[in-house]
MIMARFI-694738 format. One record per atom (N, C-alpha, C): x negated, y, z. Coordinates in steps of 0.02 Angstrom, whole numbers, plus 50000, padded with zeros to 5 digits. Each point is the difference from the previous one (the first is absolute). Layout:
BEGIN
XYZ/...
% end
This chain:
BEGIN
499574994150000/500435005950000/499555006250000/500155004749955/499595006149996/500125004450061/499575004950008/500065004750056/500685003649997/500195002349940/500645003449993/500584995450017/499974993849976/500534995150015/500054998750075/499424999650033/499994998850072/500315005950037/499845006249979/500285006050032/500765000149990/500234998449939/500714999949986/500354994850043/499704994150005/500294994550039/500075002150074/499505003450027/500035002350069/500555005250009/500075004649952/500525005150003/500694996849999/500094995449952/500664996749991/500194996150063/499534996450029/500164995950058/500035004050065/499755006249999/499975004050061/500565005150008/500485000149953/500535005150003/500684996849988/500505002350038/500694997549989/500285002549934/499935006649987/500245003049938/499415003649969/499784997649942/499425002849966/500175001549928/499865006249979/500155002149932/499365002449967/499794996449948/499455002449958/500335004749950/499775006349999/500335005049959/499515005149974/500255004449957/499605005749976/500195005950044/499535002450039/500135005450047/500154997250069/500375003950040/500174997950068/500765000750009/500254997450056/500715000450013/500245007250002/499595004550025/500205007050004/499865003849935/499584997349957/499855003349937/499884994849945/500544996849976/499934995149945/499745003449937/499584996349963/499695002849940/500314997349935/500554996150007/500374997949940/500724998650021/500445000349952/500714999150015/500174993250029/499684994749975/500144993350025/499794999350073/499425002850017/499774999750069/500475004050045/500225005849976/500475004150038/500664996350012/500244996649948/500634996250007/499914994350050/499424996849999/499884994550046/500035002450073/499715005850013/500015002850068/500725001750019/500385002949954/500705001950014/500424993850014/499894994549964/500374993850012/499854997450070/499375000150020/499824997750067/500335004350054/500015006649990/500335004450047/500744998650003/500314998749942/500714998549997/500164993450036/499514995650005/500084993750036/499915000950075/499865006150021/499925001450071/499294999350026/499524999349955/499304999550021/499765007150016/499745000850060/499725006550020/499405001649956/499955006149975/499425001749958/499334998450033/499955000850065/499374998550035/499864992550001/500514995949991/499924992750001/499784997249933/500025004249948/499794997849934/499255001049993/499644994549997/499285000449987/499915000449925/499665005349977/499895000849928/499264999849984/499864997749940/499325000049974/500025003749934/499645005549997/499985004149939/499504996849952/500254996849947/499564996549953/499585004949959/500205006349999/499615004949962/499345001750034/499954998350065/499395001350038/499464994749990/500184994249973/499534994449997/500144995749938/499585000649950/500104996449937/499994992450010/499594997650047/499974992750013/500674997650028/500295003850044/500654998150028/500545000649946/499965005249961/500505001149947/500034994149952/499424997549979/499994994249956/500104993650039/499704999750059/500034993850040/500704998150022/500425005050014/500684998350023/500404996749944/499875002049939/500344996949943/499814992749993/499374998450014/499774993149997/500254996150060/499995003250059/500214996850062/500724997549995/500445004249974/500704998349997/500204996849934/499555000349950/500174998049932/500595004149974/500005006450017/500535004649981/499665006149968/500215002049939/499615005049963/500105007350019/500515001650040/500155007050012/499965001950074/499975006550011/499995002950067/500585004950001/500395000450052/499884997650068/500154992650009/499734997450056/500124993150020/500165000050075/500544996650017/500224999650070/499864993150028/499735000050061/499904993950038/500365000850067/500384994950019/500325000150065/499794993750037/499695001150059/499754994550042/499574995249960/499565002849958/499534996049962/500274997149935/500635001049985/500304997149940/500105005349947/499804998449939/500095004649944/500745000349982/500275006149997/500705001049984/500085002049927/499635005049978/500055002249930/499875007449994/500165002649940/499915007049986/500645003950012/500025006249976/500565004450017/500664997649970/499994997149940/500634997549971/500294994350041/499574995350019/500234994450042/500245002550067/499635004750029/500205002950064/500705003149995/500135003649945/500645003249991/500564994949992/499884994849961/500504994649992/500144996750067/499474998550037/500104996650065/500365004750050/499855006449997/500335004850044/500755000349984/500165000549935/500715000449980/500394993850019/499684994250001/500354993850019/500004998850075/499625004150037/499954999150073/499464995150021/499674997049951/499494994950016/499375003050030/499805005949978/499395003150025/500075001650074/500575002550020/500135001550070/499934993850043/500244994349975/499964993750037/499264997850008/499625000849946/499294998050003/499625004550049/500145006549998/499665004650045/500194998850073/500634998850012/500244999350069/499974992850025/499854995349955/500014993050018/499394998050037/
% end
Protein backbone atom coordinates (compact mmCIF):
# COMPACT_ATOMS: atom_id res chain seq x y z
CA UNK A 1 0.00 0.00 0.00
CA UNK A 2 1.42 3.40 -0.99
CA UNK A 3 1.92 6.20 1.51
CA UNK A 4 -1.11 8.07 0.12
CA UNK A 5 -3.26 4.93 0.28
CA UNK A 6 -2.18 4.35 3.87
CA UNK A 7 -3.05 7.95 4.84
CA UNK A 8 -6.44 7.63 3.13
CA UNK A 9 -7.12 4.33 4.89
CA UNK A 10 -6.32 5.88 8.28
CA UNK A 11 -8.61 8.86 7.57
CA UNK A 12 -11.47 6.63 6.41
CA UNK A 13 -11.23 4.31 9.41
CA UNK A 14 -10.75 7.16 11.89
CA UNK A 15 -13.88 9.21 11.18
CA UNK A 16 -17.61 8.54 11.47
CA UNK A 17 -18.52 10.96 8.67
CA UNK A 18 -15.73 11.75 6.20
CA UNK A 19 -16.09 13.72 2.99
CA UNK A 20 -13.31 13.96 0.44
CA UNK A 21 -14.17 17.16 -1.40
CA UNK A 22 -12.88 20.19 -3.26
CA UNK A 23 -12.58 22.93 -0.65
CA UNK A 24 -13.97 22.75 2.87
CA UNK A 25 -17.41 22.43 4.44
CA UNK A 26 -17.46 26.18 5.06
CA UNK A 27 -16.03 27.06 1.64
CA UNK A 28 -16.74 24.39 -1.04
CA UNK A 29 -14.77 24.90 -4.25
CA UNK A 30 -17.22 23.17 -6.59
CA UNK A 31 -20.97 22.75 -6.84
CA UNK A 32 -20.95 19.00 -6.27
CA UNK A 33 -18.91 19.36 -3.07
CA UNK A 34 -21.22 22.13 -1.90
CA UNK A 35 -24.27 19.97 -2.55
CA UNK A 36 -22.70 17.07 -0.65
CA UNK A 37 -22.21 19.29 2.42
CA UNK A 38 -25.80 20.57 2.17
CA UNK A 39 -27.16 17.00 1.96
CA UNK A 40 -25.24 16.03 5.11
CA UNK A 41 -26.57 19.11 6.93
CA UNK A 42 -30.11 18.25 5.77
CA UNK A 43 -29.61 14.79 7.30
CA UNK A 44 -28.97 16.47 10.65
CA UNK A 45 -25.20 16.10 10.67
CA UNK A 46 -23.65 18.99 12.60
CA UNK A 47 -21.19 20.87 10.38
CA UNK A 48 -18.47 20.40 13.04
CA UNK A 49 -19.05 16.62 12.91
CA UNK A 50 -18.25 16.46 9.19
CA UNK A 51 -14.58 15.64 8.75
CA UNK A 52 -13.51 16.93 5.34
CA UNK A 53 -10.37 16.43 3.30
CA UNK A 54 -9.66 19.09 0.69
CA UNK A 55 -8.28 17.12 -2.25
CA UNK A 56 -7.07 20.35 -3.86
CA UNK A 57 -4.42 20.61 -1.12
CA UNK A 58 -2.77 17.26 -1.92
CA UNK A 59 -2.39 15.80 -5.42
CA UNK A 60 -1.51 12.35 -4.02
CA UNK A 61 -4.73 12.24 -2.01
CA UNK A 62 -6.73 13.62 -4.94
CA UNK A 63 -5.59 10.78 -7.20
CA UNK A 64 -5.26 8.21 -4.44
CA UNK A 65 -8.86 8.47 -3.25
CA UNK A 66 -10.09 7.60 -6.74
CA UNK A 67 -7.98 4.44 -6.67
CA UNK A 68 -8.88 3.66 -3.04
CA UNK A 69 -12.61 3.66 -3.72
CA UNK A 70 -12.43 2.68 -7.39
CA UNK A 71 -14.69 5.71 -7.97
CA UNK A 72 -13.64 8.32 -10.56
CA UNK A 73 -15.16 11.50 -9.14
CA UNK A 74 -15.01 13.76 -6.11
CA UNK A 75 -16.71 14.35 -3.68
CA UNK A 76 -16.70 10.97 -1.97
CA UNK A 77 -18.54 10.21 1.25
CA UNK A 78 -17.52 7.59 3.80
CA UNK A 79 -19.65 6.75 6.83
CA UNK A 80 -18.11 4.62 9.58
CA UNK A 81 -15.42 3.42 7.17
CA UNK A 82 -17.83 2.45 4.39
CA UNK A 83 -17.79 4.12 0.97
CA UNK A 84 -21.23 5.60 0.23
CA UNK A 85 -20.75 7.43 -3.05
CA UNK A 86 -20.62 10.85 -4.67
CA UNK A 87 -23.05 13.74 -4.57
CA UNK A 88 -25.61 12.18 -6.95
CA UNK A 89 -25.80 8.97 -4.91
CA UNK A 90 -25.94 11.00 -1.70
CA UNK A 91 -28.89 12.99 -3.09
CA UNK A 92 -30.76 9.85 -4.18
CA UNK A 93 -30.17 8.21 -0.79
CA UNK A 94 -31.26 11.39 1.01
CA UNK A 95 -34.49 11.63 -1.01
CA UNK A 96 -35.34 7.98 -0.23
CA UNK A 97 -34.47 8.39 3.47
CA UNK A 98 -31.73 5.78 3.23
CA UNK A 99 -28.84 8.18 3.90
CA UNK A 100 -30.37 9.31 7.18
CA UNK A 101 -30.63 5.66 8.27
CA UNK A 102 -26.98 4.99 7.41
CA UNK A 103 -25.82 8.11 9.26
CA UNK A 104 -27.94 7.48 12.34
CA UNK A 105 -27.60 3.70 12.29
